[in-house]
C-alpha positions in Angstrom: 43.2 -130.1 -39.4 39.9 -129.5 -37.6 37.8 -132.6 -36.7 34.7 -133.5 -38.6 31.4 -132.4 -37.2 29.8 -135.8 -36.9 26.5 -134.5 -35.6 25.5 -133.0 -38.9 26.3 -136.3 -40.7 24.5 -138.5 -38.2 21.4 -136.5 -38.8 21.6 -137.5 -42.5 21.4 -141.2 -41.5 25.1 -142.3 -41.5 26.2 -144.7 -38.7 28.3 -143.4 -35.9 30.8 -146.2 -36.3 31.4 -145.4 -40.0 31.8 -141.7 -39.2 34.2 -142.4 -36.4 36.4 -144.6 -38.7 36.4 -141.9 -41.3 37.3 -139.2 -38.8 40.1 -141.4 -37.4 41.6 -141.5 -40.9 42.2 -137.7 -41.0 45.7 -137.2 -42.6 48.5 -136.2 -40.3 51.0 -133.5 -41.4 54.8 -134.1 -41.5 55.0 -137.3 -43.5 56.9 -137.8 -46.8 55.2 -136.9 -50.1 54.4 -140.5 -50.8 53.0 -141.2 -47.3 51.1 -138.0 -47.2 49.5 -138.6 -50.6 48.5 -142.1 -49.6 47.0 -140.9 -46.3 45.1 -138.0 -48.0 43.8 -140.3 -50.8 42.5 -142.8 -48.3 40.7 -140.1 -46.3 39.2 -138.4 -49.4 38.2 -141.7 -51.0 36.3 -142.8 -47.9 34.6 -139.4 -47.6 33.7 -139.4 -51.3 32.1 -142.9 -50.9 29.9 -141.5 -48.0 29.0 -138.5 -50.1 27.9 -140.6 -53.0 25.3 -142.3 -50.9 23.3 -139.1 -50.5 20.7 -138.2 -53.1 21.8 -136.1 -56.0 22.0 -132.3 -55.1 18.6 -131.3 -56.5 16.8 -134.0 -54.5 18.5 -133.5 -51.1 16.6 -132.4 -48.0 17.9 -129.5 -45.9 19.7 -132.0 -43.5 21.2 -133.8 -46.4 22.5 -130.6 -48.0 24.1 -129.7 -44.7 25.7 -133.1 -44.5 27.0 -132.9 -48.1 28.5 -129.5 -47.3 30.2 -130.8 -44.2 31.7 -133.8 -46.1 32.8 -131.6 -49.0 34.5 -129.1 -46.7 36.3 -131.8 -44.9 37.6 -133.3 -48.2 38.7 -129.9 -49.4 40.5 -129.1 -46.1 42.4 -132.4 -46.5 43.4 -131.5 -50.0 44.5 -128.1 -49.0 46.5 -129.4 -46.1 48.3 -131.8 -48.4 48.9 -129.2 -51.1 50.2 -126.6 -48.6 53.1 -128.9 -47.9 53.6 -130.8 -51.1 52.2 -128.9 -54.1 55.7 -127.9 -55.3 57.1 -131.5 -54.8 54.1 -133.0 -56.5 54.5 -130.7 -59.5 58.2 -131.5 -59.7 57.3 -135.2 -59.7 54.6 -134.9 -62.3 56.8 -132.9 -64.7 59.8 -135.1 -64.3 61.9 -132.4 -62.5 60.5 -129.7 -64.7 61.5 -131.3 -67.9 58.0 -132.1 -69.0 55.5 -129.4 -70.0 52.0 -130.0 -68.8 49.2 -127.6 -69.6 46.4 -127.1 -67.1 44.1 -129.8 -68.3 47.1 -132.3 -68.5 48.3 -131.3 -65.0 45.0 -131.8 -63.3 44.5 -135.2 -65.0 48.1 -136.3 -64.1 47.5 -135.3 -60.5 44.2 -137.2 -60.4 46.0 -140.3 -61.6 49.0 -139.9 -59.4 47.2 -139.0 -56.2 43.6 -140.4 -56.3 41.1 -138.0 -54.8 43.3 -134.9 -55.2 41.5 -133.8 -58.3 38.5 -135.3 -60.2 39.1 -137.9 -62.9 38.1 -137.4 -66.5 35.2 -139.8 -66.0 34.0 -137.9 -63.0 34.2 -134.6 -65.0 32.4 -136.1 -67.9 29.6 -137.3 -65.7 29.0 -133.8 -64.3 29.4 -132.1 -67.6 25.8 -132.9 -68.6 24.4 -131.3 -65.5 23.2 -127.8 -64.9 25.4 -125.7 -62.7 23.0 -126.0 -59.8 22.9 -129.8 -60.1 26.7 -130.3 -59.9 28.4 -131.8 -56.8 31.2 -129.3 -57.1 34.1 -131.6 -57.8 35.8 -129.0 -59.9 36.7 -127.0 -56.8 39.5 -129.5 -56.2 41.0 -128.3 -59.5 41.1 -124.8 -58.3 42.8 -125.7 -55.0 45.4 -127.7 -56.9 46.2 -125.0 -59.5 46.2 -122.3 -56.8 48.7 -124.2 -54.7 51.0 -124.9 -57.7 50.9 -121.2 -58.7 51.7 -120.2 -55.2 54.9 -122.1 -55.4 57.5 -119.7 -57.1 59.4 -122.4 -59.0 56.4 -124.6 -59.9 54.2 -121.6 -60.6 56.6 -119.9 -63.0 57.1 -123.2 -64.8 53.4 -123.6 -65.2 53.0 -120.1 -66.5 55.8 -120.6 -69.0 54.3 -123.9 -70.1 51.0 -122.1 -70.8 52.8 -119.6 -72.9 54.1 -122.2 -75.3 52.4 -122.4 -78.8 49.6 -124.9 -79.1 50.5 -128.0 -81.2 47.7 -127.0 -83.6 49.3 -123.7 -84.3 52.7 -125.2 -84.9 51.1 -127.6 -87.4 49.2 -124.9 -89.2 52.0 -122.3 -89.3 53.4 -123.3 -92.7 49.9 -123.3 -94.2 49.2 -119.9 -92.7 52.5 -118.5 -94.0 51.7 -119.8 -97.4 48.1 -118.8 -97.7 47.9 -115.9 -95.3 44.6 -117.1 -93.9 43.3 -119.9 -91.6 39.6 -120.3 -90.6 39.3 -122.1 -87.3 35.5 -121.7 -87.1 35.2 -119.7 -83.9 38.2 -117.7 -84.8 39.7 -116.6 -88.2 43.1 -115.2 -88.7 44.2 -113.3 -91.9 47.5 -111.6 -92.7 46.9 -108.2 -94.2 50.2 -106.5 -95.0 52.2 -106.4 -91.8 49.1 -107.0 -89.6 47.5 -110.2 -88.4 43.7 -109.8 -88.2 42.1 -112.1 -85.6 38.3 -112.2 -85.7 36.4 -113.8 -82.9 33.3 -115.4 -84.5 30.4 -116.7 -82.5 27.6 -115.0 -84.5 24.6 -116.5 -82.8 25.8 -115.4 -79.3 27.1 -111.9 -80.0 30.7 -113.3 -80.1 30.4 -114.6 -76.6 33.1 -117.0 -75.4 32.7 -120.6 -74.3 34.5 -123.9 -74.4 34.2 -124.1 -78.2 35.8 -120.7 -78.8 38.7 -121.0 -76.4 41.1 -123.2 -78.2 40.5 -121.7 -81.7 41.2 -118.3 -80.3 44.4 -119.4 -78.7 45.6 -121.1 -81.9 44.8 -117.9 -83.8 46.8 -115.8 -81.3 49.7 -118.2 -81.7 49.7 -117.9 -85.5 49.8 -114.2 -85.4 52.7 -114.3 -82.9 54.7 -117.0 -84.8 54.4 -115.6 -88.3 57.6 -113.5 -88.9 55.9 -111.5 -91.6 53.4 -110.1 -89.1 54.4 -107.1 -86.9 51.1 -106.2 -85.2 48.0 -108.1 -84.2 44.5 -106.8 -84.6 41.7 -108.3 -82.4 38.2 -107.7 -83.7 34.8 -109.2 -83.4 33.2 -110.8 -86.5 29.8 -109.9 -88.0 27.0 -111.4 -86.0 23.5 -112.5 -86.9 21.6 -111.6 -83.7 18.4 -109.8 -84.7 19.3 -106.6 -82.9 22.8 -106.3 -84.5 22.5 -108.4 -87.6 25.0 -107.6 -90.2 27.3 -105.6 -87.9 30.5 -106.4 -86.1 30.4 -106.8 -82.3 33.7 -106.9 -80.3 32.4 -109.4 -77.8 29.9 -110.1 -75.0 32.1 -112.0 -72.6 31.4 -115.5 -71.2 28.3 -117.2 -72.5 26.1 -116.9 -69.4 23.4 -119.2 -70.7 26.0 -121.9 -71.3 27.5 -121.2 -67.8 24.1 -121.6 -66.2 23.4 -124.9 -68.0 26.8 -126.3 -66.9 28.4 -126.2 -70.3 31.4 -124.2 -69.3 34.0 -126.0 -67.2 35.9 -124.3 -64.4 39.2 -124.7 -66.2 37.8 -122.3 -68.9 38.6 -119.3 -66.7 42.2 -120.4 -66.0 43.0 -121.7 -69.5 41.7 -118.4 -70.9 43.7 -116.1 -68.7 46.9 -118.2 -68.6 46.6 -119.0 -72.3 45.5 -116.7 -75.0 45.0 -113.6 -72.9 48.4 -113.9 -71.3 49.9 -114.5 -74.7 48.4 -111.2 -75.9 50.1 -109.5 -73.0 53.4 -111.5 -72.9 53.8 -113.2 -76.2 54.6 -116.9 -76.7 57.7 -118.9 -75.6 58.7 -120.8 -78.7 61.5 -123.3 -78.0 62.9 -121.0 -75.3 62.6 -117.8 -77.4 60.1 -115.1 -76.5 58.0 -113.8 -79.4 55.6 -110.9 -78.7 54.0 -108.2 -80.8 51.8 -105.2 -80.5 48.1 -105.7 -80.4 45.3 -103.3 -81.4 41.7 -103.8 -80.4 38.9 -102.6 -82.7 35.9 -102.2 -80.5 32.5 -102.0 -82.2 29.1 -101.9 -80.4 30.4 -103.1 -77.0 33.1 -104.9 -75.1 31.3 -106.6 -72.2 32.8 -108.9 -69.5 35.7 -111.0 -70.8 35.8 -108.8 -74.0 36.3 -105.7 -71.8 39.1 -107.6 -70.0 41.0 -107.9 -73.3 41.3 -104.1 -73.5 43.6 -104.2 -70.5 46.3 -106.1 -72.4 46.0 -104.2 -75.7 48.6 -101.7 -76.8 46.1 -99.5 -78.6 42.3 -99.4 -78.4 40.1 -97.9 -81.1 36.4 -97.8 -80.3 33.3 -96.6 -82.1 31.6 -93.7 -80.4 28.9 -94.9 -78.0 30.4 -98.4 -77.6 29.7 -99.8 -74.1 32.7 -100.9 -72.0 31.4 -102.9 -69.1 32.5 -105.5 -66.5 29.3 -107.0 -65.1 31.1 -108.8 -62.3 28.7 -107.9 -59.6 25.7 -109.2 -61.5 27.5 -112.3 -62.7 28.9 -113.3 -59.4 32.4 -114.2 -60.7 35.8 -112.6 -60.7 36.5 -110.7 -64.0 39.7 -112.5 -64.9 42.8 -110.3 -64.2 40.8 -107.1 -64.3 41.1 -106.7 -60.5 44.9 -106.6 -61.1 45.0 -104.6 -64.3 42.0 -102.2 -64.4 43.3 -99.9 -61.5 46.4 -99.2 -63.6 44.1 -97.5 -66.2 41.3 -95.8 -64.3 42.6 -95.7 -60.7 41.6 -97.8 -57.7 38.4 -96.0 -56.9 36.9 -96.2 -60.4 38.0 -99.8 -60.7 36.2 -100.7 -57.5 33.1 -98.9 -58.7 33.2 -100.9 -61.9 33.9 -104.3 -60.4 31.9 -104.0 -57.1 29.1 -101.7 -58.2 28.7 -102.1 -61.9 30.0 -98.8 -63.2 30.1 -98.6 -67.1 32.0 -96.6 -69.5 30.8 -95.3 -72.9 33.4 -94.6 -75.6 33.4 -90.9 -76.4 32.6 -89.8 -72.8 35.4 -88.0 -71.0 35.7 -90.7 -68.3 36.3 -93.4 -70.9 39.5 -91.7 -72.3 41.6 -93.8 -70.0 40.3 -97.0 -71.6 40.4 -95.9 -75.3 43.2 -94.4 -77.3 40.9 -93.3 -80.2 37.2 -92.9 -80.5 35.8 -92.6 -84.0 32.4 -92.7 -85.8 31.4 -96.2 -87.0 32.1 -95.4 -90.6 35.6 -94.1 -89.8 36.8 -97.2 -87.9 38.2 -99.0 -90.8 40.4 -96.1 -91.9 41.5 -95.4 -88.4 42.4 -99.0 -87.8 44.7 -99.4 -90.7 46.2 -96.0 -90.2 47.2 -97.0 -86.7 48.7 -100.3 -88.0 50.9 -98.2 -90.3 51.9 -95.9 -87.5 52.8 -98.7 -85.1 54.8 -100.6 -87.6 56.7 -97.7 -89.2 59.5 -97.8 -86.6 59.9 -101.6 -86.7 58.9 -104.5 -84.4 62.1 -104.6 -82.4 61.7 -101.1 -81.1 58.0 -101.6 -80.3 58.4 -105.0 -78.6 61.4 -103.7 -76.6 59.4 -100.8 -75.2 56.5 -103.1 -74.5 58.6 -105.4 -72.5 60.2 -102.6 -70.6 56.8 -101.2 -69.6 55.6 -104.6 -68.5 58.6 -105.0 -66.1 57.3 -102.2 -63.9 53.6 -102.7 -64.4 53.1 -106.4 -64.1 56.2 -108.6 -63.5 55.6 -112.3 -63.9 55.7 -113.1 -60.2 53.0 -110.5 -59.5 50.8 -112.1 -62.1 51.6 -115.5 -60.7 50.6 -114.5 -57.1 47.4 -112.9 -58.4 46.5 -116.0 -60.4 47.2 -118.2 -57.4 44.6 -116.3 -55.4 42.3 -116.1 -58.4 42.3 -119.9 -59.1 41.1 -120.6 -55.6 38.5 -117.8 -55.2 37.1 -118.3 -58.7 36.6 -122.0 -58.0 34.3 -121.1 -55.1 32.5 -118.4 -57.1 32.0 -120.8 -60.1 30.3 -123.4 -57.8 28.4 -121.0 -55.6 24.6 -121.0 -55.3 24.9 -117.2 -55.5 26.1 -117.5 -59.1 23.1 -119.5 -60.0 20.8 -117.0 -58.4 22.5 -114.1 -60.1 22.2 -115.8 -63.5 18.5 -116.3 -62.9 17.8 -112.8 -61.5 19.9 -110.7 -63.9 20.1 -112.9 -67.0 16.9 -115.0 -66.9 19.2 -117.9 -67.7 16.6 -120.4 -66.5 14.3 -119.2 -69.3 16.8 -119.2 -72.1 17.4 -122.2 -74.3 20.9 -123.5 -74.9 
């Protein structure tokens, strides 16, 4: 591990002796898991105590910002060095030799308790949660490094992916009620059984069905219910009616992540990973219920637009019906974040060149235009969508779920085996953590979204 640049820290008012002592405690590779964890924790704890003595990020001078960046980089290098050798061993320890299932939020909390300094504690996260993105210290970056390293380990990574495919406890608890009544309203998501179809409606009417921390869990529970109900053969994903002045009284498929909430620090870093390893991956791969895989076909009914995260959903759907003129758009360049697994999946639909144009240069598609045919299976007039949707449900279920699910699994083996997805998400977890906490993201949100002028 590279030595610490003490000159930048001395310029911020720290004593040479203190810096020398901290630098001397740099962890050494080659120790046992226990010894390496203790050494890393000591180094990170010391460094964090030095960092805490600086003013809060908005009040720092240029020299203090440089010092803070130097300290943070040193802490993260120490974490990465530890994880590069011990991520798999640590995961095995935390999960009791893979017998215990820990979801992402449980994993990072367990790691923070077991190895102090490796990941932020719940108290530290709560303290930062009330701050705007630009005011945060960036402690969530450690979560990205941890999860990235776990996913990079084949055995640990596969176990984590399989854990995230298990049904949520809430869905298991609600299943009998849903089977009895055929409907569950979770607030941000509603699920209704209609014949052999399970209709999932994403409902965030004030924000054009944008996604945030409050929509994430209800959506995953709703997906679970559709997949667990044996009477349902096909899922339908649709946006609910919104009350935004421009679209009041109409359905909107979705506007992606709530950028205003993101700017104001109200969306945690784990949102990205929980979403893609949770409900989005369940749409694509189904759930693992007590060792048994349960997956079904999914139809997307796209009205008005599918922007950002909503557009990402189209890449895991088996059939996409869109109203003519609907916008299909991944504003990754203007947002400054990675658009989920679209970098992995979009090229399969439109080719590498068009995918690069979309992700790197902001290319859009409009349903009904010739170049959008690779993203939509059917394009209909708005008044015809209802009939087209239920006709497609009938067509997909006429040959039985077993045949459809079998073909779906066979196609996925060649297109996106689990290890390919695991390797992608390992890279994504690390890179998205840096994007999420980058000053460039804040600038983009102000420049392209006027987020600083929007109320939460």
